[in-house]
C-alpha positions as CSV (number, residue, x, y, z in Angstrom):
1,M,-76.3,-15.9,21.9
2,N,-79.7,-16.1,19.9
3,I,-79.6,-14.0,16.8
4,A,-82.3,-13.3,14.3
5,I,-81.5,-12.1,10.7
6,L,-84.1,-10.8,8.4
7,G,-83.4,-11.3,4.8
8,T,-81.8,-14.5,3.3
9,G,-79.9,-12.8,0.4
10,Y,-76.2,-12.7,0.1
11,V,-75.7,-10.7,3.0
12,G,-78.3,-12.2,5.5
13,L,-77.6,-15.8,4.7
14,V,-73.7,-15.5,4.7
15,A,-74.0,-13.6,8.0
16,G,-76.5,-16.2,9.5
17,V,-74.2,-19.2,8.4
18,C,-71.0,-17.7,9.7
19,F,-72.5,-16.6,13.0
20,A,-73.9,-20.4,13.3
21,D,-70.2,-21.5,12.6
22,A,-69.1,-19.6,15.5
23,G,-71.6,-21.4,17.8
24,H,-74.4,-19.2,18.0
25,E,-78.2,-20.0,17.4
26,V,-79.4,-18.3,14.5
27,W,-82.9,-17.7,13.1
28,C,-83.4,-16.6,9.5
29,V,-86.5,-14.9,8.2
30,D,-87.6,-14.0,4.8
31,S,-90.7,-13.1,3.4
32,N,-90.3,-15.2,0.1
33,P,-91.8,-18.6,0.9
34,D,-89.9,-20.2,-1.9
35,K,-86.4,-19.4,-0.4
36,I,-87.7,-20.7,3.3
37,T,-88.9,-23.8,1.7
38,A,-85.7,-24.5,-0.1
39,L,-83.5,-23.5,3.2
40,N,-85.7,-25.8,5.3
41,A,-84.9,-28.7,2.5
42,G,-81.1,-27.9,3.2
43,K,-80.9,-26.1,-0.2
44,V,-79.0,-23.0,-0.8
45,P,-81.1,-20.5,-3.1
46,F,-78.1,-19.0,-4.8
47,Y,-74.6,-19.8,-6.0
48,E,-71.5,-18.5,-3.5
49,P,-68.5,-20.6,-3.4
50,G,-68.2,-22.3,0.1
51,L,-71.7,-21.3,1.5
52,D,-73.3,-24.5,0.8
53,D,-70.5,-26.6,2.5
54,L,-70.6,-24.3,5.7
55,F,-74.4,-24.3,5.6
56,Q,-74.7,-28.2,5.8
57,L,-72.2,-28.1,8.5
58,N,-74.1,-25.6,10.7
59,R,-77.9,-26.6,9.7
60,K,-78.7,-27.8,13.3
61,R,-77.9,-24.4,14.8
62,M,-80.1,-22.7,12.0
63,K,-83.9,-22.3,11.7
64,F,-85.9,-20.7,9.1
65,S,-89.2,-19.0,9.0
66,E,-91.3,-16.3,7.0
67,S,-92.6,-14.7,10.2
68,I,-90.7,-12.1,12.0
69,G,-92.9,-12.3,15.1
70,T,-92.1,-15.9,15.9
71,T,-88.5,-15.1,16.0
72,V,-88.2,-11.8,17.6
73,A,-89.1,-12.9,20.9
74,K,-86.1,-15.5,21.2
75,A,-83.4,-13.3,19.8
76,Q,-81.2,-11.0,21.7
77,V,-79.7,-9.4,18.5
78,I,-81.7,-8.7,15.5
79,F,-79.8,-8.0,12.0
80,I,-81.8,-6.3,9.4
81,A,-80.3,-7.5,6.0
82,V,-83.2,-6.9,3.7
83,G,-82.9,-5.4,0.2
84,T,-82.6,-1.5,-0.3
85,P,-83.2,-1.4,-4.1
86,E,-82.6,1.5,-6.2
87,L,-85.2,4.0,-7.0
88,A,-85.7,5.8,-10.3
89,D,-83.9,9.0,-8.9
90,G,-81.1,7.0,-7.3
91,A,-82.4,7.0,-3.8
92,A,-82.7,3.6,-1.8
93,D,-86.1,2.3,-1.3
94,M,-86.3,2.0,2.5
95,E,-89.9,0.6,2.5
96,P,-88.5,-2.9,3.1
97,T,-86.3,-1.9,6.1
98,F,-89.0,0.0,7.7
99,R,-91.5,-2.7,7.3
100,A,-89.2,-5.1,9.1
101,V,-88.8,-2.4,11.8
102,R,-92.4,-2.2,12.3
103,E,-92.8,-5.8,12.7
104,I,-90.0,-6.0,15.2
105,C,-91.5,-3.4,17.3
106,A,-95.0,-5.0,17.2
107,A,-93.5,-8.5,18.4
108,A,-91.0,-7.4,21.0
109,T,-91.8,-8.3,24.5
110,E,-88.5,-6.9,26.0
111,A,-85.5,-4.5,24.9
112,K,-83.9,-5.6,21.7
113,I,-80.4,-4.7,19.8
114,L,-81.3,-3.8,16.3
115,V,-78.4,-4.0,13.8
116,L,-78.8,-2.3,10.2
117,K,-76.9,-4.8,8.2
118,S,-78.2,-3.5,5.1
119,T,-76.6,-0.6,3.1
120,V,-79.0,2.3,4.2
121,P,-78.7,6.1,3.6
122,V,-76.8,8.1,6.0
123,G,-79.1,9.1,8.6
124,T,-81.2,5.9,8.6
125,F,-80.3,5.2,12.2
126,R,-81.8,8.3,13.5
127,K,-85.1,7.6,11.6
128,V,-85.3,4.1,12.9
129,A,-84.5,5.1,16.4
130,S,-87.1,7.6,16.2
131,F,-89.8,5.1,14.9
132,C,-89.0,2.6,17.5
133,K,-89.4,5.0,20.2
134,E,-92.7,5.8,19.0
135,H,-93.9,2.3,18.1
136,S,-92.3,0.2,20.7
137,K,-92.7,-0.1,24.5
138,F,-89.3,-1.3,24.9
139,E,-85.9,0.1,24.4
140,M,-84.3,-0.5,21.3
141,E,-80.5,0.1,20.6
142,I,-79.7,0.7,17.1
143,V,-76.6,-0.5,15.6
144,N,-75.0,0.2,12.2
145,N,-72.9,-2.7,11.0
146,P,-72.2,-2.4,7.3
147,E,-71.0,-5.4,5.2
148,F,-67.9,-5.6,3.1
149,L,-68.5,-8.9,1.4
150,R,-67.1,-9.4,-2.2
151,Q,-69.6,-11.8,-4.1
152,G,-67.6,-14.8,-4.7
153,A,-65.6,-14.6,-1.7
154,A,-68.2,-13.5,0.8
155,I,-67.5,-16.5,3.3
156,E,-63.6,-15.6,3.4
157,D,-64.3,-12.2,4.0
158,F,-66.8,-12.8,6.8
159,L,-64.6,-15.3,8.5
160,K,-61.4,-13.5,8.0
161,P,-62.5,-9.6,7.7
162,D,-60.0,-6.7,7.1
163,R,-62.1,-4.7,9.7
164,V,-65.6,-4.7,11.3
165,V,-67.2,-1.3,11.5
166,I,-69.7,-0.8,14.2
167,G,-71.9,2.5,14.6
168,C,-73.5,2.7,18.1
169,S,-73.6,4.6,21.4
170,G,-74.8,2.2,23.9
171,E,-72.6,0.1,26.3
172,R,-74.9,-3.0,26.1
173,A,-74.8,-2.9,22.3
174,T,-71.0,-2.3,22.3
175,Q,-70.4,-5.3,24.4
176,A,-72.9,-7.6,22.3
177,M,-71.3,-6.8,18.9
178,R,-67.9,-7.1,20.4
179,E,-68.7,-10.6,21.6
180,L,-70.3,-11.6,18.1
181,Y,-67.2,-10.4,16.1
182,E,-64.3,-11.0,18.5
183,P,-64.1,-14.7,17.1
184,F,-63.5,-13.5,13.5
185,V,-61.1,-10.6,14.1
186,G,-59.2,-11.8,16.9
187,K,-57.3,-14.9,15.5
188,N,-56.2,-12.6,12.5
189,N,-55.3,-9.3,14.6
190,K,-57.8,-7.2,12.8
191,P,-59.8,-4.4,14.1
192,I,-63.1,-3.9,15.3
193,L,-63.8,-0.1,14.5
194,F,-66.4,1.4,16.9
195,M,-67.6,4.7,15.7
196,D,-71.0,6.9,16.0
197,N,-73.8,5.7,13.7
198,A,-73.5,8.4,11.1
199,S,-69.9,7.7,10.3
200,A,-70.6,3.9,10.1
201,E,-73.3,4.5,7.6
202,T,-71.0,6.9,5.5
203,T,-68.0,4.4,5.8
204,K,-69.8,1.8,3.7
205,Y,-70.5,4.3,0.8
206,A,-67.1,5.6,0.9
207,A,-65.5,2.2,0.5
208,N,-67.7,1.2,-2.4
209,A,-67.5,4.7,-4.2
210,F,-63.8,4.8,-3.8
211,L,-63.4,1.4,-5.4
212,A,-65.8,2.1,-8.0
213,L,-63.8,5.3,-8.7
214,K,-60.6,3.2,-9.1
215,I,-62.2,1.1,-11.9
216,S,-63.5,4.1,-13.7
217,F,-60.1,5.8,-13.5
218,I,-58.2,2.9,-14.9
219,N,-60.8,2.3,-17.6
220,E,-60.6,5.7,-18.6
221,L,-56.7,5.7,-18.7
222,A,-56.9,2.5,-20.8
223,L,-58.8,4.2,-23.3
224,L,-56.4,7.0,-23.7
225,A,-53.5,4.4,-23.7
226,D,-54.9,2.9,-26.8
227,K,-55.0,6.2,-28.5
228,L,-51.4,6.9,-27.4
229,G,-49.9,3.6,-28.3
230,A,-49.1,2.9,-24.5
231,D,-49.6,-0.5,-22.7
232,I,-52.0,-0.2,-19.8
233,D,-50.4,-2.9,-18.0
234,S,-47.0,-1.2,-18.1
235,V,-48.5,2.1,-16.9
236,R,-50.4,0.4,-14.1
237,A,-47.3,-1.5,-12.8
238,G,-45.4,1.9,-12.9
239,F,-47.8,4.1,-11.2
240,T,-49.0,1.4,-8.7
241,S,-45.5,0.6,-7.5
242,D,-45.8,3.9,-5.6
243,S,-46.2,2.9,-2.0
244,R,-48.9,5.4,-1.6
245,I,-51.2,3.7,-4.1
246,N,-52.7,0.3,-3.5
247,P,-52.8,-1.6,-6.8
248,A,-56.2,-3.4,-6.0
249,F,-59.1,-2.6,-8.4
250,F,-56.8,-1.1,-10.9
251,S,-57.7,-3.6,-13.7
252,P,-59.2,-2.3,-16.9
253,G,-62.0,-3.9,-18.3
254,I,-65.6,-3.3,-19.3
255,G,-67.0,-1.6,-16.2
256,Y,-68.4,-2.9,-13.0
257,G,-71.7,-4.4,-12.0
258,G,-73.4,-5.9,-9.5
259,S,-75.9,-5.0,-6.6
260,C,-73.3,-2.7,-4.8
261,F,-71.3,-0.5,-6.6
262,P,-73.6,1.1,-9.1
263,K,-76.4,1.4,-6.6
264,D,-74.2,2.8,-4.0
265,V,-72.7,5.2,-6.2
266,R,-75.9,6.5,-7.2
267,A,-77.3,6.6,-3.8
268,L,-74.3,8.7,-2.5
269,I,-74.8,11.1,-5.5
270,H,-78.6,11.4,-4.5
271,M,-77.5,12.1,-0.8
272,G,-75.2,14.7,-2.0
273,K,-77.7,16.4,-3.9
274,T,-80.2,16.3,-1.1
275,H,-77.7,18.2,1.2
276,D,-76.7,20.6,-1.7
277,V,-73.3,18.9,-2.5
278,D,-72.6,18.3,-6.1
279,L,-70.6,15.1,-6.2
280,K,-68.9,15.5,-9.6
281,L,-66.4,12.8,-9.1
282,L,-68.9,10.5,-8.4
283,K,-71.0,11.4,-11.3
284,A,-68.0,11.1,-13.7
285,T,-67.4,7.5,-12.1
286,D,-70.9,6.5,-12.9
287,A,-70.7,8.0,-16.4
288,V,-67.2,6.5,-17.3
289,N,-68.7,3.0,-16.2
290,E,-71.7,3.2,-18.3
291,R,-69.7,4.1,-21.3
292,Q,-67.3,1.3,-20.7
293,K,-70.1,-1.2,-21.1
294,T,-70.3,-0.2,-24.8
295,I,-66.7,-0.5,-25.7
296,L,-66.7,-4.2,-27.0
297,T,-69.6,-3.6,-29.2
298,A,-68.5,-0.2,-30.6
299,R,-65.0,-1.9,-31.4
300,L,-66.6,-4.9,-32.8
301,S,-68.9,-2.7,-35.2
302,E,-65.8,-0.7,-36.1
303,R,-63.9,-3.8,-37.2
304,L,-66.7,-5.6,-38.8
305,G,-69.1,-2.9,-40.2
306,S,-72.5,-4.3,-40.0
307,L,-73.2,-7.0,-37.6
308,K,-76.6,-8.1,-39.2
309,G,-76.7,-11.8,-39.7
310,L,-73.3,-12.2,-37.9
311,T,-73.0,-14.7,-35.0
312,V,-71.3,-13.4,-32.0
313,A,-70.1,-15.5,-29.0
314,L,-69.9,-14.4,-25.3
315,W,-67.7,-15.9,-22.6
316,G,-69.2,-15.0,-19.3
317,L,-72.4,-13.5,-18.3
318,A,-72.2,-12.8,-14.5
319,F,-71.0,-9.4,-13.5
320,K,-67.8,-11.0,-11.9
321,P,-66.5,-14.6,-11.6
322,R,-67.6,-16.9,-8.7
323,T,-71.1,-15.8,-8.8
324,D,-74.3,-16.2,-10.4
325,D,-75.3,-12.6,-10.1
326,V,-76.1,-10.5,-13.2
327,R,-77.6,-7.5,-11.8
328,R,-76.2,-4.5,-14.0
329,A,-73.8,-7.0,-15.5
330,P,-72.1,-5.6,-18.6
331,S,-73.1,-8.7,-20.4
332,L,-76.8,-7.6,-20.5
333,K,-76.0,-4.1,-22.2
334,I,-73.5,-5.9,-24.6
335,M,-76.1,-8.3,-25.6
336,E,-78.9,-5.6,-26.1
337,E,-76.6,-3.6,-28.4
338,L,-75.5,-6.7,-30.5
339,F,-79.3,-7.8,-30.8
340,L,-80.0,-4.3,-31.8
341,N,-77.7,-4.4,-34.7
342,G,-79.0,-7.6,-35.9
343,A,-76.3,-10.1,-34.4
344,K,-77.2,-13.6,-33.3
345,I,-75.8,-14.2,-29.9
346,R,-74.3,-17.4,-28.4
347,A,-73.3,-17.4,-24.7
348,F,-71.8,-19.5,-22.1
349,D,-71.4,-18.9,-18.4
350,P,-70.5,-21.8,-15.8
351,V,-73.2,-20.7,-13.4
352,A,-75.2,-17.4,-14.4
353,A,-76.8,-18.4,-17.6
354,K,-80.4,-19.2,-16.0
355,N,-80.3,-15.7,-14.3
356,A,-79.2,-13.9,-17.5
357,K,-81.9,-15.4,-19.3
358,E,-84.4,-14.3,-16.9
359,A,-82.8,-10.7,-16.9
360,C,-81.9,-10.0,-20.3
361,R,-84.5,-8.2,-22.5
362,V,-83.4,-9.5,-25.8
363,P,-83.1,-13.4,-27.0
364,F,-79.9,-15.2,-27.0
365,E,-78.8,-18.9,-27.0
366,V,-77.4,-20.4,-24.0
367,C,-74.5,-22.9,-24.8
368,D,-73.3,-25.6,-22.5
369,S,-69.5,-25.0,-22.9
370,A,-67.3,-22.4,-24.1
371,L,-66.4,-24.5,-27.1
372,S,-69.8,-24.7,-28.4
373,A,-70.6,-21.0,-27.7
374,A,-67.5,-20.1,-29.9
375,T,-68.4,-22.8,-32.6
376,G,-69.4,-20.8,-36.0
377,A,-68.7,-17.5,-34.6
378,D,-67.6,-14.4,-36.4
379,A,-66.3,-13.0,-33.3
380,L,-65.6,-13.9,-29.5
381,L,-66.2,-11.5,-26.8
382,I,-64.7,-12.2,-23.3
383,V,-66.9,-10.6,-20.9
384,T,-66.3,-12.3,-17.2
385,E,-63.0,-13.6,-16.2
386,W,-63.8,-16.8,-15.1
387,Q,-60.7,-19.0,-14.3
388,E,-61.6,-21.8,-16.7
389,F,-61.3,-19.4,-19.6
390,R,-57.8,-18.9,-19.1
391,A,-57.0,-22.4,-20.1
392,A,-59.0,-22.3,-23.3
393,D,-57.5,-24.6,-26.2
394,W,-57.1,-22.0,-28.9
395,R,-55.7,-24.2,-31.4
396,V,-59.1,-26.0,-31.4
397,L,-61.1,-22.9,-31.1
398,K,-59.4,-21.6,-34.3
399,T,-60.7,-24.3,-36.2
400,K,-64.4,-23.9,-34.9
401,M,-64.8,-20.3,-35.4
402,K,-65.6,-18.6,-38.6
403,Q,-63.3,-15.8,-37.9
404,A,-60.2,-15.9,-35.7
405,L,-61.5,-12.7,-34.0
406,V,-61.3,-12.0,-30.3
407,F,-62.2,-8.9,-28.2
408,D,-61.0,-9.4,-24.6
409,G,-63.0,-7.2,-22.3
410,R,-60.9,-8.5,-19.3
411,N,-57.5,-8.7,-20.6
412,L,-57.1,-12.3,-19.9
413,Y,-54.6,-13.3,-22.6
414,D,-51.3,-12.3,-23.9
415,P,-51.7,-10.2,-27.2
416,A,-48.4,-11.6,-28.7
417,K,-49.2,-15.3,-28.1
418,M,-52.6,-14.9,-29.3
419,K,-51.2,-13.4,-32.6
420,A,-48.8,-16.1,-32.9
421,M,-51.5,-18.6,-32.9
422,G,-53.2,-16.8,-35.7
423,F,-56.0,-14.6,-33.9
424,E,-56.7,-11.1,-34.6
425,Y,-56.9,-10.1,-30.9
426,Y,-58.0,-6.8,-28.9
427,G,-57.7,-6.2,-25.5
428,I,-58.5,-3.0,-23.4
429,G,-55.7,-0.5,-23.6
430,R,-52.9,-3.0,-24.5
431,Q,-52.0,-2.0,-28.1
432,I,-52.4,0.7,-30.9
433,R,-55.8,-0.3,-32.7
434,S,-55.7,0.0,-36.3
435,V,-58.8,-1.6,-37.7
436,T,-60.4,-2.0,-41.2
437,P,-64.1,-1.7,-41.3
438,G,-65.6,-4.9,-43.0
């Protein structure tokens, strides 16, 4: 099948590479000329584990262009995977989506299947269908096919999905989508869930909002555990052993970030407001998450008093491991607070330093290793749970730091072992805090 994918970000390029791997001819389109130049030169423009290898393997079935018009005529199915950035009021900016639809309608010479792969507000399919009916001479079947890809595991998630959600009503579109996705779900015995468009649109928001809620729930519970003297790891093991409660995403930390959870929670809140439904649970989810991003700096200040002139090391800048994405990452909020309190910041991240340098509004020093970041530091903050941080040589680190003081925002280490090695160690919800201001 000939496929066009508009947008070569995480969703679009991963989809394009995986469809090409299944044997389809894929045209990828992006309005950013630098991305297209890079892709035509064989370079993936962002970091995602496994993507480059699969890309190189399937380049012969992929083409890249800045022009929607030249690709629409060749494609039977057109995926729209452009960005839907958050506006100031929490609503999604749909201008890029409708710009793409407008160009598709202008260029089409026959009926097409348009697939909304981007996360779009519920009801978008109706607006797109109405727009196509008015601006195209040919029938456009509108499909909603939300993505459920985890950054850092996107290739695996696409090739071996838990489920594929399809919102459509026409038989032609149903058969085309079944043909496209059967190779991915058939061998793993996973379902393709066909439903109406509005239900498919809502499913995407429901999934992300619920996962965000789980994160905020465990983070709020961890704060209480600290006050009560309870251990959050024991509490989590106790309540998630209930067969009705899935333990995934119940990991206490310093809040979620990235391009999906914050934006989708706020978009759903905005949709509720638009339809006179006050989504109080999601408002609380968002508020708890924003508070959680301030926990490390608050506890650091409580322990040391003034941070003016002190050196603070950060391990991790990406919002999660295995990605270079720093959108709404806790690290950005933490570094801003440290800077405003007069601290000098030294940071290391395996892949996200360049993006963090561009995104952060305050200056910080980028280091070339975890050890160099911690050298001379008055305190070390663990911000992203990169696997390599788990194997840190703490005996060496103790000799390099000014103070053996660690605030672990991801609960990577055993408090008893850290104490035995001479470190003053603070996790999230794992021990009674009794600190003395510096």
